[in-house]
N, C-alpha and C positions, 0 to 999 in steps of 0.2 A: 047550764054548765058547759054544754058543748060550745055555746057562743063565747063564753069566757075563755075557754081553752084556745079557741081559734084566734081570739083577740090577742092573747098572750103570745101565741106562736107567731102571729103576724108582726107584733112589735119586736120580738126577738130577732126575727128574720130581717126586719127593716134596720134594726140597730147593727146587725152583722154586716148588712150590705153597705150601710153608710160608713162603718168603720173600715171595711175593706176598701171602699172608694177613697177615703181620706188617706189611707196608707199608700195607695198607688198613684194618687193624683200628682203629688209633688214630684215623684220620680218620672212619671210620664210627661208632666209639664216640662221638667228640666230637659228631657230628651228631645222634646218636640218644639221648643220655643222658636227655633229658627224657621219652622214651617207653619207656625200658628197663623201667619198672615194669609195663607193660601185661601182661606174661606171667606175673608172679609176685605179683600184688596179694593173693592169698589167703594167701600165706605170709610176705610181707615188707612193711615200711614203707619208703618212699622219700622222699628230699628232694633237691631240685635247686637248685644255686646257680651264679651267674655273678658275676664281678667283675674289676676291673682287675689283681688279682694272685691267686695261688693261695690265700693265706690268707683273703682276704676271700670268695673263692668257696666255700671250705670252711665258713666261718662261716655264710654265707647258706644253704648246703645243710643245715646243722644246724637253722637256724631254720625252713626249709621242712619238714624232717623232723618237727620238734616240732609244727608247725602241722598237718601231715597226720594226726598221732596225736591231736591235741587237737580236731580239727574237730567231734567229737560233743559237746564239752564246752559246757554252757550256763551254767556258773558265772559269777557276777558278778565273781569275782576277776580283777584285771588282771594279766596275765602279761607279764614283760619279754621273754619269748621272742618276742613279736610284733614286737619291734624288730629290723629287718633289720641294724642295725649292731652288735648285741650280740656280746660276746665270750663264747662258751660256756665257756671254760676258767676264767673268773674271776667273771663277773657274775651267774650264775644260781644260785639257791638253791632248786631243786625236785628231787624225786626223778626226774622225767621227764628233766630236762636232765642230771643227774649220770650217768644211764645212757647217754644219747645221746652224751656226750663220747667214749665208747668204741665208738661205732658204726663200721662199715666205711666208708671213703671211697675212691672211685675215684681213680686217679692223675690229677692235674690235667692237662687238655689245653687247648690254645689254639685258639679258634675266633673269627674276625672280631675279632681284637685283644682278646678277653676270655678269661679262664680259666673253665673249666667243671668242676664237681665234682658227683658224685652221692654222697649219704650214704645208707646203708641198713642195716637190721637185721632179723633174723628176728622176726616177731611173737611167737612163743612165747618166745624168749630175753628179749625186752624185757619182756613181761608178767610172766614169772616173776620177773625182777629187780625190777620195780616192786612186785609183791605182797610180795616179801621185804623190801624197804626200808620199805614202809608198815607191815608187821607189826612190824618192829624199832622204828619210831617210836612206835607204840602201846604196845609192851612197855616202852619207856623211860619214856614218860609215866606208865604204871601204877607203875613202880618208883619214880619220883620221888614220886608220891602216897603210896605206902606208907612211904617213908623219911621224908617230912615229917611224916606222922601219927604214926609210931612212933619219933620222934627219941630218941636216947639222952641228949642234953644240948643246951644252947642253942647251942653252937658247931656241933655236928653238924647241927642243924636249919637254922641260918643258912647253912651250906655247901650243904646240899641245896636250899634256897630259891634261893640265888644260881645254882647249877647249873641248876635248873629254869627260872629266868627267862631265862638265856642260851639254853637249849635251845628254849624257845618262841619267842624272838626270831628264831631261824633257821628253825624248822620250821613255825610256824603259818601264815605268810603264804600258802604254796602247798599246804598239806596238803589243803584242801578240793578244789582242782582236780585234784591228783594222785589222790585217792581216787575222784573222779568219773570220771576217765579210766579207772582200773582197773575200776570197775563197768561202764562202757560196753562193755568188752570181756569181760564176764562173769568177771572175776577179783575177788579180795579179797572174796569172799562173806561171810567171817566178820566183817568190819569194816563196820558199817552206816553209821557217821558219825564225826565228830570229837569225840564226847562226852568221851573220855578227855583230850584236850588242853584242851577247855573246862573240864572239872572241875579240871584242874591249875591253870589260870589263876585260877579262882575260889578255889582253896585258897591260892594265893600271896596273893591280895588279902585273904583272911580273916586271914592272918598278917602283915599289913602292918606291925604294930608291930615285927616282927623284921627288917624290911628297912632300917631307918634306919641310916645311917652317921653317926658323929660325927667331925668334922674337927679334927685337931690342927694348930694354927698356933703353933709355939713360937718361931720366929725373928721378929725385928722386921719384916722385909720381909713375911713371910707374914701377920703381924697387920695390917699396913697394907692389904693387898689381900684380906683374908679374905672380904669380901662379894663381890668379883669371882670368887674361887675357887668360892664356893658357887653363884653364878649359872652359872658355866661347867660345873660338874659336875652340876647339878640336872636337866639334860635326860636324864641317864642313871641317876642314883642319887638316892635320897631322902637329903638331907643335913640333919642337925640343926644348928641355930644355937647350941645349948647347948654351949659349949666345955668347961664345967666337968665334964661327964659323959664326956668323951672318954677319960680315963685308965682309967675303970672299965668302959667299953663293950666288948662282944665284937666289935663291928663298928666299925672306925675307918679313917680315911684320914689318912695321914701326909704332910705337905707339906714340900717343900724347894725354895726359890726363890732365884734369884740375879739381880742386875741388873748390866748392863755399859754403860758410856758409851764409845764409840769416839772416836778423835781427830777433829780438825776436818776437815771436807770442804774441797774446793777453794775454796769461797767464803769460807772463814775464819770463818764464824759457825755453821754447822750441824754437827750430830753425829748419828750413828746410835746410838740407844739400844735396848737389848733386855732384856726380862725372860724368863727361862726357869724353868719350874716342873716338878717331877716329883711326881706324886701316886700313892702306893702304898696300895692297899686291903688290909686285913687282916680276917680272921674268926678270932678267937683268934690263934694263932701262924701261921696259914696265909695266905700271900700269895695273893690272888685276882685282882688286876689291877695294872697299872702304866700310868699315863696321863701323857703329856707335853704340856704346854701352853706357849704363849709369845706374846709380843707384840713387834713391832719397829716403831719409829717414828723419823722424822727430827725432831729437836728443835733449837730455835735458842737461842743465847745472847741475853741481854738487852743485853750490851755492844755499843756502836757502835764498829766498828773502821774506822780510816782505810784506804781501799783503795789508798793510795799504793803503787805497784809497788816502790819502794825501801825499804818498811818491812821491817825485819829481823824474823824470826820471834820473836826474843827480846824485841822491843819490844812485841809484841802482848799485851794484858792476858790474864792466865791465866784459863781458864774456871773457873767455879764448878761443880764436879762435883755437889755436893749440891743446888744449884739445878736442875741438869739432871735429876737423878734425880727430884726432886719433880715436875717437868714431865712426865717420862716416866710416872710413876705416875698422874698425872691423865689423860693421854691413853690409858693402857692400862686405865683403871678398868673398862670394860665390853667390852674387846676381847681378852681372853685366848682364844686359839684352839688347838684340838688340833693337835699337830704330827704 
């Protein structure tokens, strides 16, 4: 009997203790999130974030986490991770940030009308992942170099150059800072610098004659706005103005454009006009990109329409669609924008 009573008393006390702990833990945790790192600085990286909602607090915790890791970095590279409003899930193109997206986050808790989140990750896990990613980037750069130098044919080389160019566009901006971060924690010892990426960039430049695309403009509309198309695409690609070579070129861009003039707006004179274009890039028979561009403008008729409220719609002069299209082409001459 005494044993039974003692057991019941112990269970009740234990339940009371656990209940009391659960009630105070969230409050205490919320109050002390910023100092949790004090006990485990040697083994973990920490980031602390506050915000008006849980998602903003989480993003700021990741920014703080990245900053705590990169605090030793002296590189001149400007990192978007320094922006406290950055969205880590979509806006960052660095190995450090890609790894940190998967870091642990505390359950958001509310303190003084703000949410609080701590993001953390084991140093060893982070650094091994960073080293692995950097190794893979260097291996890929070396592979592109080999493939470009030992090309089987013109199409194969052009495809490798295009792939290498896109690869460098993504990787080279943050590679120097990522590697410096890795070195500062005594990892990535086999990779001294970004020479392989620099060599790949030089190799692409040396084969610049293979980078030029020839633009096909077979339709009458495409021919009218050919110079606008070249201006729009030239920021991303080298475009040849020699249309006669397009048919025989290994690298070409096929264009397909349309123009639409909508009905009259309420004022009876204005119309919305729109040009829509699709540009498809090919290397040999391989489709390598599709880009959509367009331009939308409000254009006015030259006709003077009596604004008499009793004027029947059938009595209004019919709009000159060809004249409106001509006006639209003039206004959109240098205003084709990527959609």
